[in-house]
C-alpha positions as CSV (number, residue, x, y, z in Angstrom):
1,M,-22.4,-48.0,-36.7
2,K,-23.2,-46.1,-33.5
3,H,-25.0,-42.8,-32.8
4,G,-22.5,-40.0,-33.3
5,D,-19.8,-42.2,-34.8
6,Y,-19.0,-41.0,-38.4
7,T,-16.4,-43.6,-39.1
8,G,-17.0,-44.7,-42.7
9,L,-19.0,-41.5,-43.5
10,A,-16.2,-39.0,-43.8
11,G,-15.8,-39.2,-47.6
12,D,-19.5,-38.6,-48.3
13,Y,-19.6,-36.0,-45.6
14,A,-16.8,-33.9,-47.1
15,R,-17.9,-34.3,-50.7
16,F,-21.7,-33.8,-50.4
17,R,-22.6,-31.8,-47.3
18,P,-23.3,-28.1,-48.3
19,G,-21.8,-25.1,-46.6
20,Y,-23.6,-22.8,-44.2
21,A,-25.5,-19.6,-45.2
22,P,-22.8,-16.9,-45.7
23,Q,-25.1,-14.2,-44.3
24,V,-25.2,-16.1,-40.9
25,A,-21.4,-16.4,-40.9
26,T,-21.2,-12.6,-41.5
27,A,-23.7,-11.9,-38.6
28,I,-21.8,-14.2,-36.2
29,L,-18.4,-12.6,-36.9
30,G,-20.0,-9.1,-36.6
31,Y,-21.3,-10.1,-33.1
32,V,-17.7,-10.8,-32.0
33,R,-16.9,-7.1,-32.3
34,R,-13.4,-7.6,-33.5
35,A,-11.8,-7.2,-36.9
36,A,-11.4,-10.5,-38.6
37,A,-7.7,-10.1,-38.9
38,D,-7.4,-9.8,-35.1
39,L,-9.8,-12.7,-34.3
40,D,-8.7,-16.2,-33.0
41,A,-11.4,-18.9,-33.5
42,A,-11.8,-22.5,-32.5
43,D,-14.2,-24.8,-34.2
44,I,-15.1,-27.8,-32.0
45,G,-16.5,-31.0,-33.4
46,A,-15.2,-29.7,-36.7
47,G,-15.9,-32.9,-38.7
48,T,-14.4,-32.5,-42.1
49,G,-14.1,-28.8,-41.7
50,I,-17.0,-27.5,-43.8
51,W,-17.7,-24.6,-41.4
52,T,-14.1,-24.3,-40.3
53,C,-13.1,-23.6,-43.9
54,Q,-15.8,-20.9,-44.1
55,L,-14.3,-19.2,-41.1
56,A,-10.8,-19.5,-42.4
57,G,-11.9,-18.0,-45.7
58,R,-12.9,-14.8,-43.8
59,G,-9.3,-13.9,-43.1
60,L,-9.2,-14.7,-39.4
61,R,-5.9,-14.4,-37.6
62,S,-6.0,-18.1,-36.5
63,V,-8.4,-21.0,-36.7
64,V,-8.1,-24.2,-34.7
65,A,-10.2,-27.2,-35.6
66,V,-10.9,-29.8,-32.9
67,E,-12.4,-33.2,-34.0
68,P,-12.4,-36.5,-32.1
69,N,-13.1,-38.9,-35.0
70,D,-9.8,-39.8,-36.8
71,E,-11.4,-40.3,-40.2
72,M,-13.3,-37.1,-40.1
73,R,-10.3,-35.2,-38.9
74,G,-8.1,-36.8,-41.6
75,Q,-10.5,-35.9,-44.3
76,G,-10.6,-32.4,-43.0
77,I,-6.9,-32.1,-43.0
78,E,-6.8,-33.2,-46.7
79,T,-9.6,-30.9,-47.8
80,S,-8.3,-27.8,-46.0
81,R,-4.6,-28.0,-47.1
82,G,-3.2,-24.6,-47.8
83,M,-5.7,-22.9,-45.5
84,N,-4.9,-21.2,-42.2
85,I,-6.3,-24.1,-40.0
86,T,-4.6,-26.1,-37.3
87,W,-6.1,-29.5,-36.6
88,R,-6.2,-31.2,-33.2
89,K,-7.7,-34.2,-31.7
90,G,-10.2,-33.5,-28.9
91,C,-13.8,-33.2,-28.0
92,A,-16.3,-30.6,-26.8
93,E,-15.9,-31.6,-23.1
94,A,-12.0,-31.7,-23.3
95,T,-10.7,-29.6,-26.2
96,G,-7.1,-29.6,-24.9
97,L,-6.9,-25.9,-25.8
98,P,-5.4,-23.2,-23.5
99,D,-7.5,-21.0,-21.2
100,A,-8.9,-17.7,-22.5
101,S,-7.3,-18.1,-25.9
102,F,-10.2,-17.5,-28.3
103,D,-12.5,-14.7,-29.4
104,L,-14.9,-17.1,-31.1
105,V,-15.7,-20.8,-30.3
106,T,-18.2,-22.6,-32.6
107,M,-19.8,-26.0,-33.0
108,A,-21.4,-26.6,-36.4
109,S,-23.9,-29.5,-36.6
110,S,-22.3,-31.2,-33.6
111,L,-23.5,-29.7,-30.2
112,H,-26.3,-32.3,-30.1
113,W,-23.6,-35.0,-29.7
114,A,-21.9,-33.2,-26.7
115,D,-22.6,-33.5,-23.0
116,F,-24.0,-30.0,-22.7
117,E,-23.0,-28.8,-19.2
118,P,-19.4,-30.0,-19.4
119,A,-19.1,-28.7,-22.9
120,C,-20.3,-25.2,-21.9
121,A,-17.9,-25.2,-19.0
122,E,-15.1,-26.0,-21.5
123,F,-16.2,-23.3,-23.9
124,Q,-16.3,-20.7,-21.1
125,R,-12.8,-21.8,-20.1
126,I,-11.2,-21.3,-23.5
127,L,-13.1,-18.1,-24.4
128,R,-11.6,-14.7,-23.6
129,P,-13.9,-12.4,-21.6
130,G,-16.4,-10.9,-24.0
131,G,-15.8,-13.7,-26.5
132,V,-18.6,-15.4,-28.4
133,F,-19.8,-19.0,-28.6
134,A,-22.0,-20.0,-31.5
135,A,-23.8,-23.3,-32.2
136,L,-25.2,-23.8,-35.6
137,W,-27.0,-26.3,-37.8
138,N,-27.8,-26.5,-41.5
139,P,-31.0,-28.6,-41.9
140,R,-33.0,-29.0,-45.2
141,C,-36.0,-26.7,-45.4
142,I,-38.1,-29.5,-46.7
143,E,-41.4,-27.5,-46.8
144,A,-39.9,-25.4,-49.6
145,N,-40.0,-28.3,-52.0
146,P,-42.8,-30.9,-52.2
147,L,-40.3,-33.5,-53.4
148,L,-38.3,-33.1,-50.3
149,L,-41.4,-33.5,-48.1
150,E,-42.3,-36.7,-49.9
151,I,-38.8,-38.1,-49.4
152,E,-38.7,-37.2,-45.8
153,A,-42.1,-38.8,-45.2
154,Q,-40.7,-42.1,-46.5
155,I,-38.5,-42.3,-43.4
156,S,-41.5,-42.2,-41.1
157,R,-43.2,-44.8,-43.3
158,L,-40.3,-47.1,-42.9
159,K,-40.0,-46.5,-39.1
160,P,-42.7,-44.4,-37.5
161,C,-41.0,-44.2,-34.2
162,L,-37.7,-42.7,-35.6
163,Q,-36.5,-39.6,-33.7
164,R,-34.2,-37.3,-35.5
165,V,-31.2,-36.3,-33.4
166,S,-29.1,-34.1,-35.7
167,S,-31.6,-32.5,-38.0
168,G,-31.1,-29.0,-36.6
169,R,-34.9,-28.7,-36.2
170,S,-35.4,-31.1,-33.3
171,G,-33.8,-32.3,-30.2
172,I,-31.6,-29.8,-28.3
173,T,-32.5,-27.0,-30.7
174,E,-36.0,-26.9,-29.3
175,R,-34.8,-25.6,-26.0
176,L,-31.3,-24.3,-26.7
177,T,-32.2,-20.6,-26.1
178,D,-33.2,-21.4,-22.5
179,L,-30.3,-23.8,-22.0
180,L,-27.7,-21.2,-23.0
181,G,-29.5,-18.4,-21.1
182,A,-29.3,-20.4,-17.9
183,Q,-25.5,-20.6,-18.1
184,P,-24.1,-18.2,-15.4
185,K,-21.1,-17.2,-17.5
186,F,-23.0,-16.6,-20.7
187,C,-25.2,-13.6,-21.6
188,E,-26.9,-11.9,-24.6
189,V,-28.3,-15.0,-26.3
190,L,-29.0,-14.3,-30.0
191,Y,-30.9,-16.5,-32.5
192,L,-30.1,-16.2,-36.2
193,E,-31.4,-18.0,-39.3
194,G,-30.7,-17.7,-43.0
195,R,-31.9,-19.6,-46.0
196,H,-29.7,-20.6,-48.9
197,S,-30.4,-22.8,-52.0
198,Q,-28.3,-25.6,-53.4
199,H,-28.8,-27.1,-56.9
200,Q,-27.7,-30.6,-56.3
201,T,-27.2,-33.4,-58.9
202,P,-28.8,-36.7,-58.0
203,E,-25.4,-38.0,-57.0
204,Q,-24.9,-35.1,-54.6
205,Y,-28.3,-35.4,-53.2
206,L,-27.9,-39.1,-52.5
207,G,-24.4,-38.5,-51.2
208,A,-25.7,-36.0,-48.6
209,W,-28.2,-38.6,-47.3
210,R,-25.4,-41.3,-47.1
211,S,-23.5,-38.9,-44.7
212,V,-26.4,-38.7,-42.2
213,N,-25.6,-40.7,-39.1
214,D,-28.8,-40.7,-37.0
215,V,-31.1,-42.0,-39.8
216,Q,-28.7,-44.8,-40.7
217,V,-28.3,-45.9,-37.1
218,Q,-32.1,-45.9,-36.3
219,L,-33.2,-47.5,-39.6
220,G,-30.4,-50.1,-39.7
221,P,-28.7,-51.3,-42.9
222,E,-31.7,-53.0,-44.5
223,L,-34.2,-50.2,-44.0
224,F,-31.7,-47.5,-44.9
225,K,-30.9,-49.3,-48.2
226,M,-34.6,-49.4,-48.9
227,F,-34.8,-45.7,-48.2
228,L,-31.9,-44.9,-50.5
229,D,-33.4,-47.1,-53.2
230,F,-36.7,-45.1,-52.8
231,V,-34.9,-41.8,-53.1
232,E,-32.9,-43.0,-56.1
233,R,-36.1,-44.1,-57.9
234,R,-37.9,-40.8,-57.0
235,I,-35.2,-38.6,-58.4
236,A,-34.4,-40.7,-61.4
237,G,-34.3,-38.5,-64.6
238,L,-33.9,-35.3,-62.7
239,E,-30.9,-33.1,-63.7
240,V,-30.9,-31.2,-60.4
241,I,-32.7,-31.2,-57.1
242,E,-33.2,-27.7,-55.7
243,T,-32.6,-28.0,-52.0
244,V,-33.2,-25.1,-49.6
245,Y,-31.1,-25.2,-46.4
246,L,-31.9,-23.2,-43.3
247,T,-28.8,-22.3,-41.3
248,R,-29.9,-21.8,-37.7
249,A,-27.5,-20.4,-35.2
250,W,-27.5,-19.6,-31.4
251,V,-24.9,-17.1,-30.4
252,V,-24.0,-16.2,-26.8
253,R,-21.4,-13.9,-25.2
254,R,-18.9,-14.9,-22.5
255,K,-19.3,-12.5,-19.5
């Protein structure tokens, strides 16, 4: 398994990853300044379509999902059948979408895998003037639950030098406001966050961990199994694990 390659993780990703805070979705759509029924959106790096389905559920005129990984895209097609979503193969740097065709372009839990400058140029190309780009993540708010802090700390005990890539609370998110503000064709950078709680069964909680790419890659198979075994022992006997998620979004307008 390689960094950013979700081959083999699509099933767990689709089944166990939670959705994003609905109040953040409402704020992003409001920022676009168009009625939902008149809005064309493209979700890039759509994965299995968790965020894409949330957009489509708001009654948008059209939603296109672009995903490079065949397994993730295939899972997304299956889980979104009957919804107003068109799936395409492509990536952030080369979406294959027409110029100036979208009012909203998003990347949910995926911008950290993209080559930032070429990706921004591509988003600017496919957005209509005045359109909106939003990058969002949905990390666990571990400080809200001592159990989650204890489990997260086990990762550092197993590998002290591990650097989270896709947690949504590290990496590119630490400087994203400045990065987006420096783009000459973007303006009006806005930061949003919203908490939402999930009551997960032990199976769901473990499944969400099994879908995490960066921890698996950096720990390797043996240490990652040790980590999952630790988690399983720690949550044994619990009916539910209350997990608070923090949806974080950066929103910017195309000049």
